[in-house]
C-alpha positions in Angstrom: -67.6 -78.6 -58.4 -68.4 -74.9 -58.6 -67.9 -73.7 -62.0 -65.4 -70.4 -62.8 -66.8 -67.2 -62.1 -66.3 -64.8 -64.9 -66.0 -61.3 -63.9 -65.9 -58.1 -65.9 -64.0 -55.2 -64.8 -65.2 -51.8 -65.9 -62.3 -49.1 -66.3 -64.6 -46.2 -67.4 -65.5 -43.8 -69.1 -62.2 -41.7 -68.1 -63.0 -38.4 -66.4 -65.8 -37.0 -64.3 -69.6 -38.2 -65.5 -71.6 -35.2 -66.8 -74.4 -36.3 -64.5 -75.1 -39.6 -62.5 -77.9 -40.2 -65.3 -75.1 -40.5 -67.5 -72.7 -42.7 -65.4 -75.9 -45.1 -65.4 -76.3 -45.1 -69.1 -72.7 -46.0 -69.3 -73.3 -48.7 -66.7 -75.9 -50.1 -68.6 -74.0 -50.4 -71.7 -71.0 -51.9 -69.8 -73.2 -54.7 -68.1 -74.9 -55.3 -71.7 -71.3 -56.0 -73.3 -70.2 -57.9 -69.9 -73.3 -59.8 -70.5 -72.3 -60.7 -74.1 -69.0 -61.9 -73.0 -70.6 -64.2 -70.4 -69.7 -62.3 -67.2 -71.9 -63.0 -64.0 -70.4 -60.0 -62.2 -69.2 -56.6 -63.2 -67.4 -54.3 -60.9 -67.0 -50.5 -61.5 -64.3 -48.1 -60.1 -64.5 -46.1 -56.6 -67.3 -43.4 -56.6 -68.5 -44.2 -60.3 -71.8 -42.8 -60.4 -70.5 -39.3 -59.0 -67.1 -39.2 -60.0 -64.3 -38.8 -57.3 -63.7 -35.0 -57.5 -67.2 -33.9 -56.8 -65.9 -31.9 -54.0 -68.5 -29.5 -52.2 -71.2 -31.2 -54.5 -70.8 -34.9 -53.0 -73.1 -34.2 -50.2 -75.6 -32.8 -52.3 -75.4 -36.0 -54.8 -75.4 -38.5 -52.0 -78.0 -41.0 -51.9 -79.3 -43.5 -49.3 -78.3 -47.3 -49.8 -81.9 -48.2 -51.0 -82.5 -44.8 -52.8 -83.1 -44.0 -56.6 -79.7 -45.0 -57.9 -79.9 -48.6 -56.1 -83.5 -49.2 -58.0 -81.9 -48.0 -60.9 -78.7 -50.3 -60.9 -80.8 -53.4 -59.9 -83.0 -53.1 -62.8 -80.0 -53.0 -65.1 -78.6 -56.0 -63.3 -82.1 -58.0 -63.5 -82.2 -56.8 -67.3 -79.0 -58.6 -68.0 -78.6 -61.3 -65.5 -75.2 -59.9 -64.5 -74.2 -58.9 -60.6 -73.0 -55.4 -60.3 -70.9 -53.8 -57.7 -70.8 -50.0 -58.2 -69.2 -47.1 -56.1 -71.3 -44.2 -54.8 -71.5 -41.5 -52.5 -74.1 -43.0 -49.4 -75.8 -40.5 -47.5 -76.8 -41.8 -44.2 -78.3 -39.0 -41.8 -76.0 -36.4 -41.5 -72.8 -38.9 -42.6 -71.8 -39.3 -46.3 -69.5 -42.4 -46.7 -67.7 -43.4 -49.9 -69.6 -46.7 -50.5 -69.6 -50.1 -52.7 -72.9 -51.5 -53.2 -73.1 -55.0 -54.6 -76.6 -56.3 -56.1 -77.3 -59.9 -57.4 -77.9 -60.8 -61.0 -81.7 -60.5 -60.2 -81.6 -57.1 -59.4 -81.5 -57.8 -55.1 -79.2 -56.1 -52.7 -76.5 -58.1 -51.6 -74.2 -56.3 -49.4 -73.0 -52.7 -48.7 -69.9 -51.5 -47.5 -68.3 -48.1 -46.4 -64.8 -47.4 -46.8 -62.8 -47.7 -43.7 -59.7 -46.2 -44.5 -60.0 -42.5 -46.0 -56.6 -41.3 -48.3 -55.8 -37.6 -47.9 -57.1 -34.6 -46.6 -60.1 -34.6 -49.5 -61.4 -37.7 -48.5 -61.3 -36.8 -44.8 -62.8 -33.5 -45.2 -65.8 -35.1 -47.6 -66.1 -38.8 -45.8 -67.2 -40.3 -42.6 -65.3 -43.9 -42.5 -67.0 -47.0 -42.0 -66.4 -49.1 -38.9 -67.0 -52.4 -40.5 -63.9 -54.0 -41.5 -65.6 -57.1 -43.2 -68.4 -57.1 -45.5 -69.1 -60.6 -47.5 -71.9 -61.7 -49.8 -72.5 -65.4 -51.7 -72.5 -65.1 -55.4 -72.4 -68.4 -57.7 -70.8 -70.4 -54.8 -68.0 -67.9 -54.2 -67.8 -66.0 -50.9 -67.1 -62.2 -52.2 -65.7 -59.4 -49.9 -66.1 -55.8 -50.3 -62.9 -53.1 -50.1 -62.4 -49.5 -51.5 -59.1 -48.5 -53.2 -57.0 -47.5 -50.0 -58.3 -50.2 -47.8 -56.2 -52.8 -49.9 -53.1 -51.3 -49.4 -53.5 -52.5 -45.8 -52.2 -55.7 -45.1 -54.5 -56.2 -42.1 -57.8 -55.8 -44.1 -57.0 -58.2 -46.7 -55.9 -60.8 -44.3 -59.1 -60.3 -42.1 -61.0 -61.2 -45.2 -59.0 -64.1 -45.7 -59.7 -65.5 -42.0 -63.3 -64.7 -42.8 -63.5 -67.0 -45.8 -63.5 -64.8 -48.8 -62.8 -66.0 -52.0 -62.7 -63.1 -54.1 -62.4 -59.0 -53.1 -64.2 -56.4 -55.2 -61.8 -53.3 -54.9 -63.2 -50.2 -56.7 -60.5 -47.9 -56.9 -59.5 -44.2 -57.7 -55.5 -44.3 -57.6 -53.7 -41.4 -59.1 -50.2 -41.6 -60.8 -47.5 -41.8 -59.9 -48.6 -44.7 -57.4 -48.7 -47.5 -60.4 -46.8 -49.9 -57.9 -50.3 -50.5 -56.2 -51.6 -52.4 -59.1 -48.6 -53.5 -60.7 -47.3 -55.1 -57.4 -49.1 -54.7 -54.2 -52.3 -56.1 -55.3 -51.0 -59.4 -56.9 -48.6 -59.6 -53.7 -52.0 -59.1 -51.2 -53.7 -61.9 -53.6 -50.5 -64.5 -53.1 -50.3 -63.7 -49.2 -53.8 -64.2 -48.5 -54.4 -66.5 -51.2 -57.5 -65.1 -52.4 -58.7 -63.5 -55.9 -58.7 -59.6 -55.8 -60.9 -57.8 -58.6 -59.3 -54.2 -58.4 -61.0 -51.5 -60.8 -59.5 -48.4 -61.3 -60.4 -44.7 -62.6 -58.8 -43.6 -65.3 -58.1 -40.2 -67.1 -57.9 -36.7 -66.3 -60.4 -35.6 -63.1 -60.2 -32.1 -60.9 -56.5 -31.8 -61.4 -55.5 -35.6 -60.9 -54.7 -38.2 -63.7 -55.9 -42.0 -62.7 -53.7 -44.6 -63.3 -55.9 -47.2 -64.7 -54.3 -50.8 -64.8 -57.3 -52.6 -63.4 -56.7 -56.2 -62.8 -58.0 -59.5 -61.6 -55.1 -60.9 -59.5 -55.2 -64.7 -58.7 -53.9 -66.4 -55.7 -51.1 -68.1 -57.2 -49.5 -64.3 -57.8 -50.6 -64.4 -61.4 -52.6 -61.3 -63.2 -55.8 -63.0 -65.1 -56.7 -59.8 -66.9 -54.9 -56.3 -67.1 -56.4 -53.3 -68.4 -54.7 -50.5 -69.9 -54.3 -46.5 -69.0 -57.9 -45.8 -70.8 -61.1 -46.9 -70.8 -61.6 -50.6 -70.9 -63.5 -53.7 -70.0 -61.5 -56.8 -69.5 -63.2 -60.0 -68.9 -61.6 -62.9 -66.8 -62.3 -66.1 -65.0 -62.0 -66.7 -60.9 -61.3 -70.4 -60.9 -62.4 -72.2 -57.7 -59.8 -74.9 -58.7 -56.9 -72.9 -59.2 -58.0 -71.2 -55.8 -58.0 -74.5 -54.2 -54.8 -75.9 -55.6 -53.0 -72.8 -54.4 -54.4 -73.1 -51.0 -53.5 -76.3 -50.6 -49.7 -75.6 -51.5 -49.5 -72.3 -50.0 -49.5 -72.6 -46.5 -49.4 -68.9 -45.2 -52.6 -69.2 -43.8 -52.2 -72.3 -41.8 -48.6 -71.7 -40.4 -49.8 -68.3 -39.0 -48.7 -68.1 -35.0 -51.4 -65.5 -33.9 -50.2 -65.8 -30.4 -47.1 -63.8 -31.3 -49.2 -61.1 -33.0 -50.9 -59.6 -29.9 -49.0 -56.4 -30.0 -50.3 -55.5 -33.6 -53.0 -53.0 -33.0 
């Protein structure tokens, strides 16, 4: 039987990082703390390395998926034996993507995802949307799926992952107040209706005139929340339990009772 996967949700530090190097230092400290708590995976918030409101500086900050940031995070992961999922601006030719990269506990690249649903004028100005809906990787017997922030607010994205076999969705986020309904209500509902775990990791504090809501959580397929951060800097740890997942999927028949032939008009 696959053992539980211990996950660290790193919400912080609050506000914009002074530089990507400072963000990497913060990440190294968080991974060290996560390793001390027995975690095998740490998830950061959206655009962790650059800050969310970097504006016109984003194009200059952005790096390729396998650039120097990737090498630095790989070293941090390998040093502590903890997989790391981190948000960053990705340079791909002339395009800049709002991306999430996952490296394994040995520092090797596992997956890279580009946000497909861009929120508001700011994101649509600075980023090119991704075109791959379902990106997955394997870790310690779990199938991990990758989304970013606004993506999880669309039931179709989460259901696509459920149908593709995702057990645990990683969702770095930059959710502002007053939209606390998303971590408090929407995310647990998504976990329940699609029968998977969701690690939702939000930003916190003030940045560029926005107040980020925090409230990061690990939502379980039985509709419960296994860990919840506050509104400030926080690192919370909780387990994704494969036995709970299997029991919940056996009891909840949403996926088995679907009738796709009736949904052909959903475009």
